[in-house]
C-alpha positions in Angstrom: 1.5 4.5 -8.5 -1.8 3.0 -9.9 -0.1 1.0 -12.5 2.2 -0.5 -9.9 -0.7 -1.3 -7.4 -2.5 -3.0 -10.2 0.8 -5.0 -11.0 1.2 -5.9 -7.4 -2.5 -7.0 -7.0 -1.9 -9.5 -9.8 1.2 -10.7 -7.9 -0.6 -11.2 -4.5 -3.5 -13.6 -5.2 -3.8 -13.9 -1.4 -5.9 -10.6 -1.2 -3.3 -8.2 -0.1 -4.4 -5.7 -2.6 -7.7 -5.7 -4.5 -10.0 -3.2 -6.2 -7.4 -0.6 -7.0 -9.2 2.6 -7.9 -8.8 6.4 -8.1 -7.1 8.9 -10.5 -4.0 11.0 -10.1 -2.8 11.3 -6.6 -6.1 10.1 -5.1 -5.8 6.3 -5.0 -7.2 3.6 -2.8 -7.2 -0.2 -2.7 -8.9 -2.8 -0.7 -6.9 -5.2 1.6 -7.6 -8.1 3.7 -4.9 -6.9 6.2 -5.5 -3.1 6.7 -4.1 -2.7 10.3 -1.1 -5.0 9.8 -0.3 -3.0 6.3 -0.7 0.4 8.1 1.6 -0.7 10.9 4.1 -2.0 8.4 4.1 1.2 6.3 4.6 3.3 9.5 7.5 1.2 10.7 9.0 1.8 7.2 8.5 5.6 7.4 5.4 5.8 5.1 2.2 7.3 6.4 -1.0 5.7 4.8 -4.6 5.8 6.3 -7.3 3.3 6.4 -10.5 4.6 5.1 -13.2 2.1 6.1 -12.8 -1.5 7.3 -10.7 -2.8 4.4 -9.6 0.3 2.4 -6.4 2.0 2.3 -6.3 5.5 1.0 -3.4 7.0 -0.5 -3.1 10.7 -0.7 0.5 11.6 -1.8 1.6 15.1 -2.4 1.3 16.6 -5.9 5.0 16.8 -5.9 5.6 13.2 -5.5 8.8 12.0 -6.9 9.6 9.0 -8.7 11.9 7.9 -6.0 9.1 8.2 -3.6 6.8 6.0 -5.6 9.5 3.5 -6.1 10.1 3.3 -2.3 6.3 2.9 -1.8 6.5 -0.1 -4.3 9.5 -1.5 -2.6 8.0 -1.3 0.7 4.8 -3.0 -0.3 6.7 -5.8 -2.1 8.8 -6.5 0.9 5.6 -6.7 3.3 5.3 -9.8 5.2 2.1 -10.4 7.2 4.2 -11.9 10.3 6.7 -9.0 10.4 5.5 -8.2 14.1 6.6 -11.6 15.1 9.9 -11.8 13.5 13.2 -10.9 15.2 
């Protein structure tokens, strides 16, 4: 997941994902849209938590599957900041 977060941070020069850090299943990253991103993931069925004003904390289970990690990546790739205003 950390590799994918780093890859996505390079794709999003807009500050959506910055300062990816952590080890193993304890990961975090900073974002300029923490509230919107948290609502987006909740809407897609993924529970993430804010940890500070601009930080998202990821604490997936130890038995996280490749499928689950890919689903998280797809959800993050499909994020659009104006999703709440779309029909």
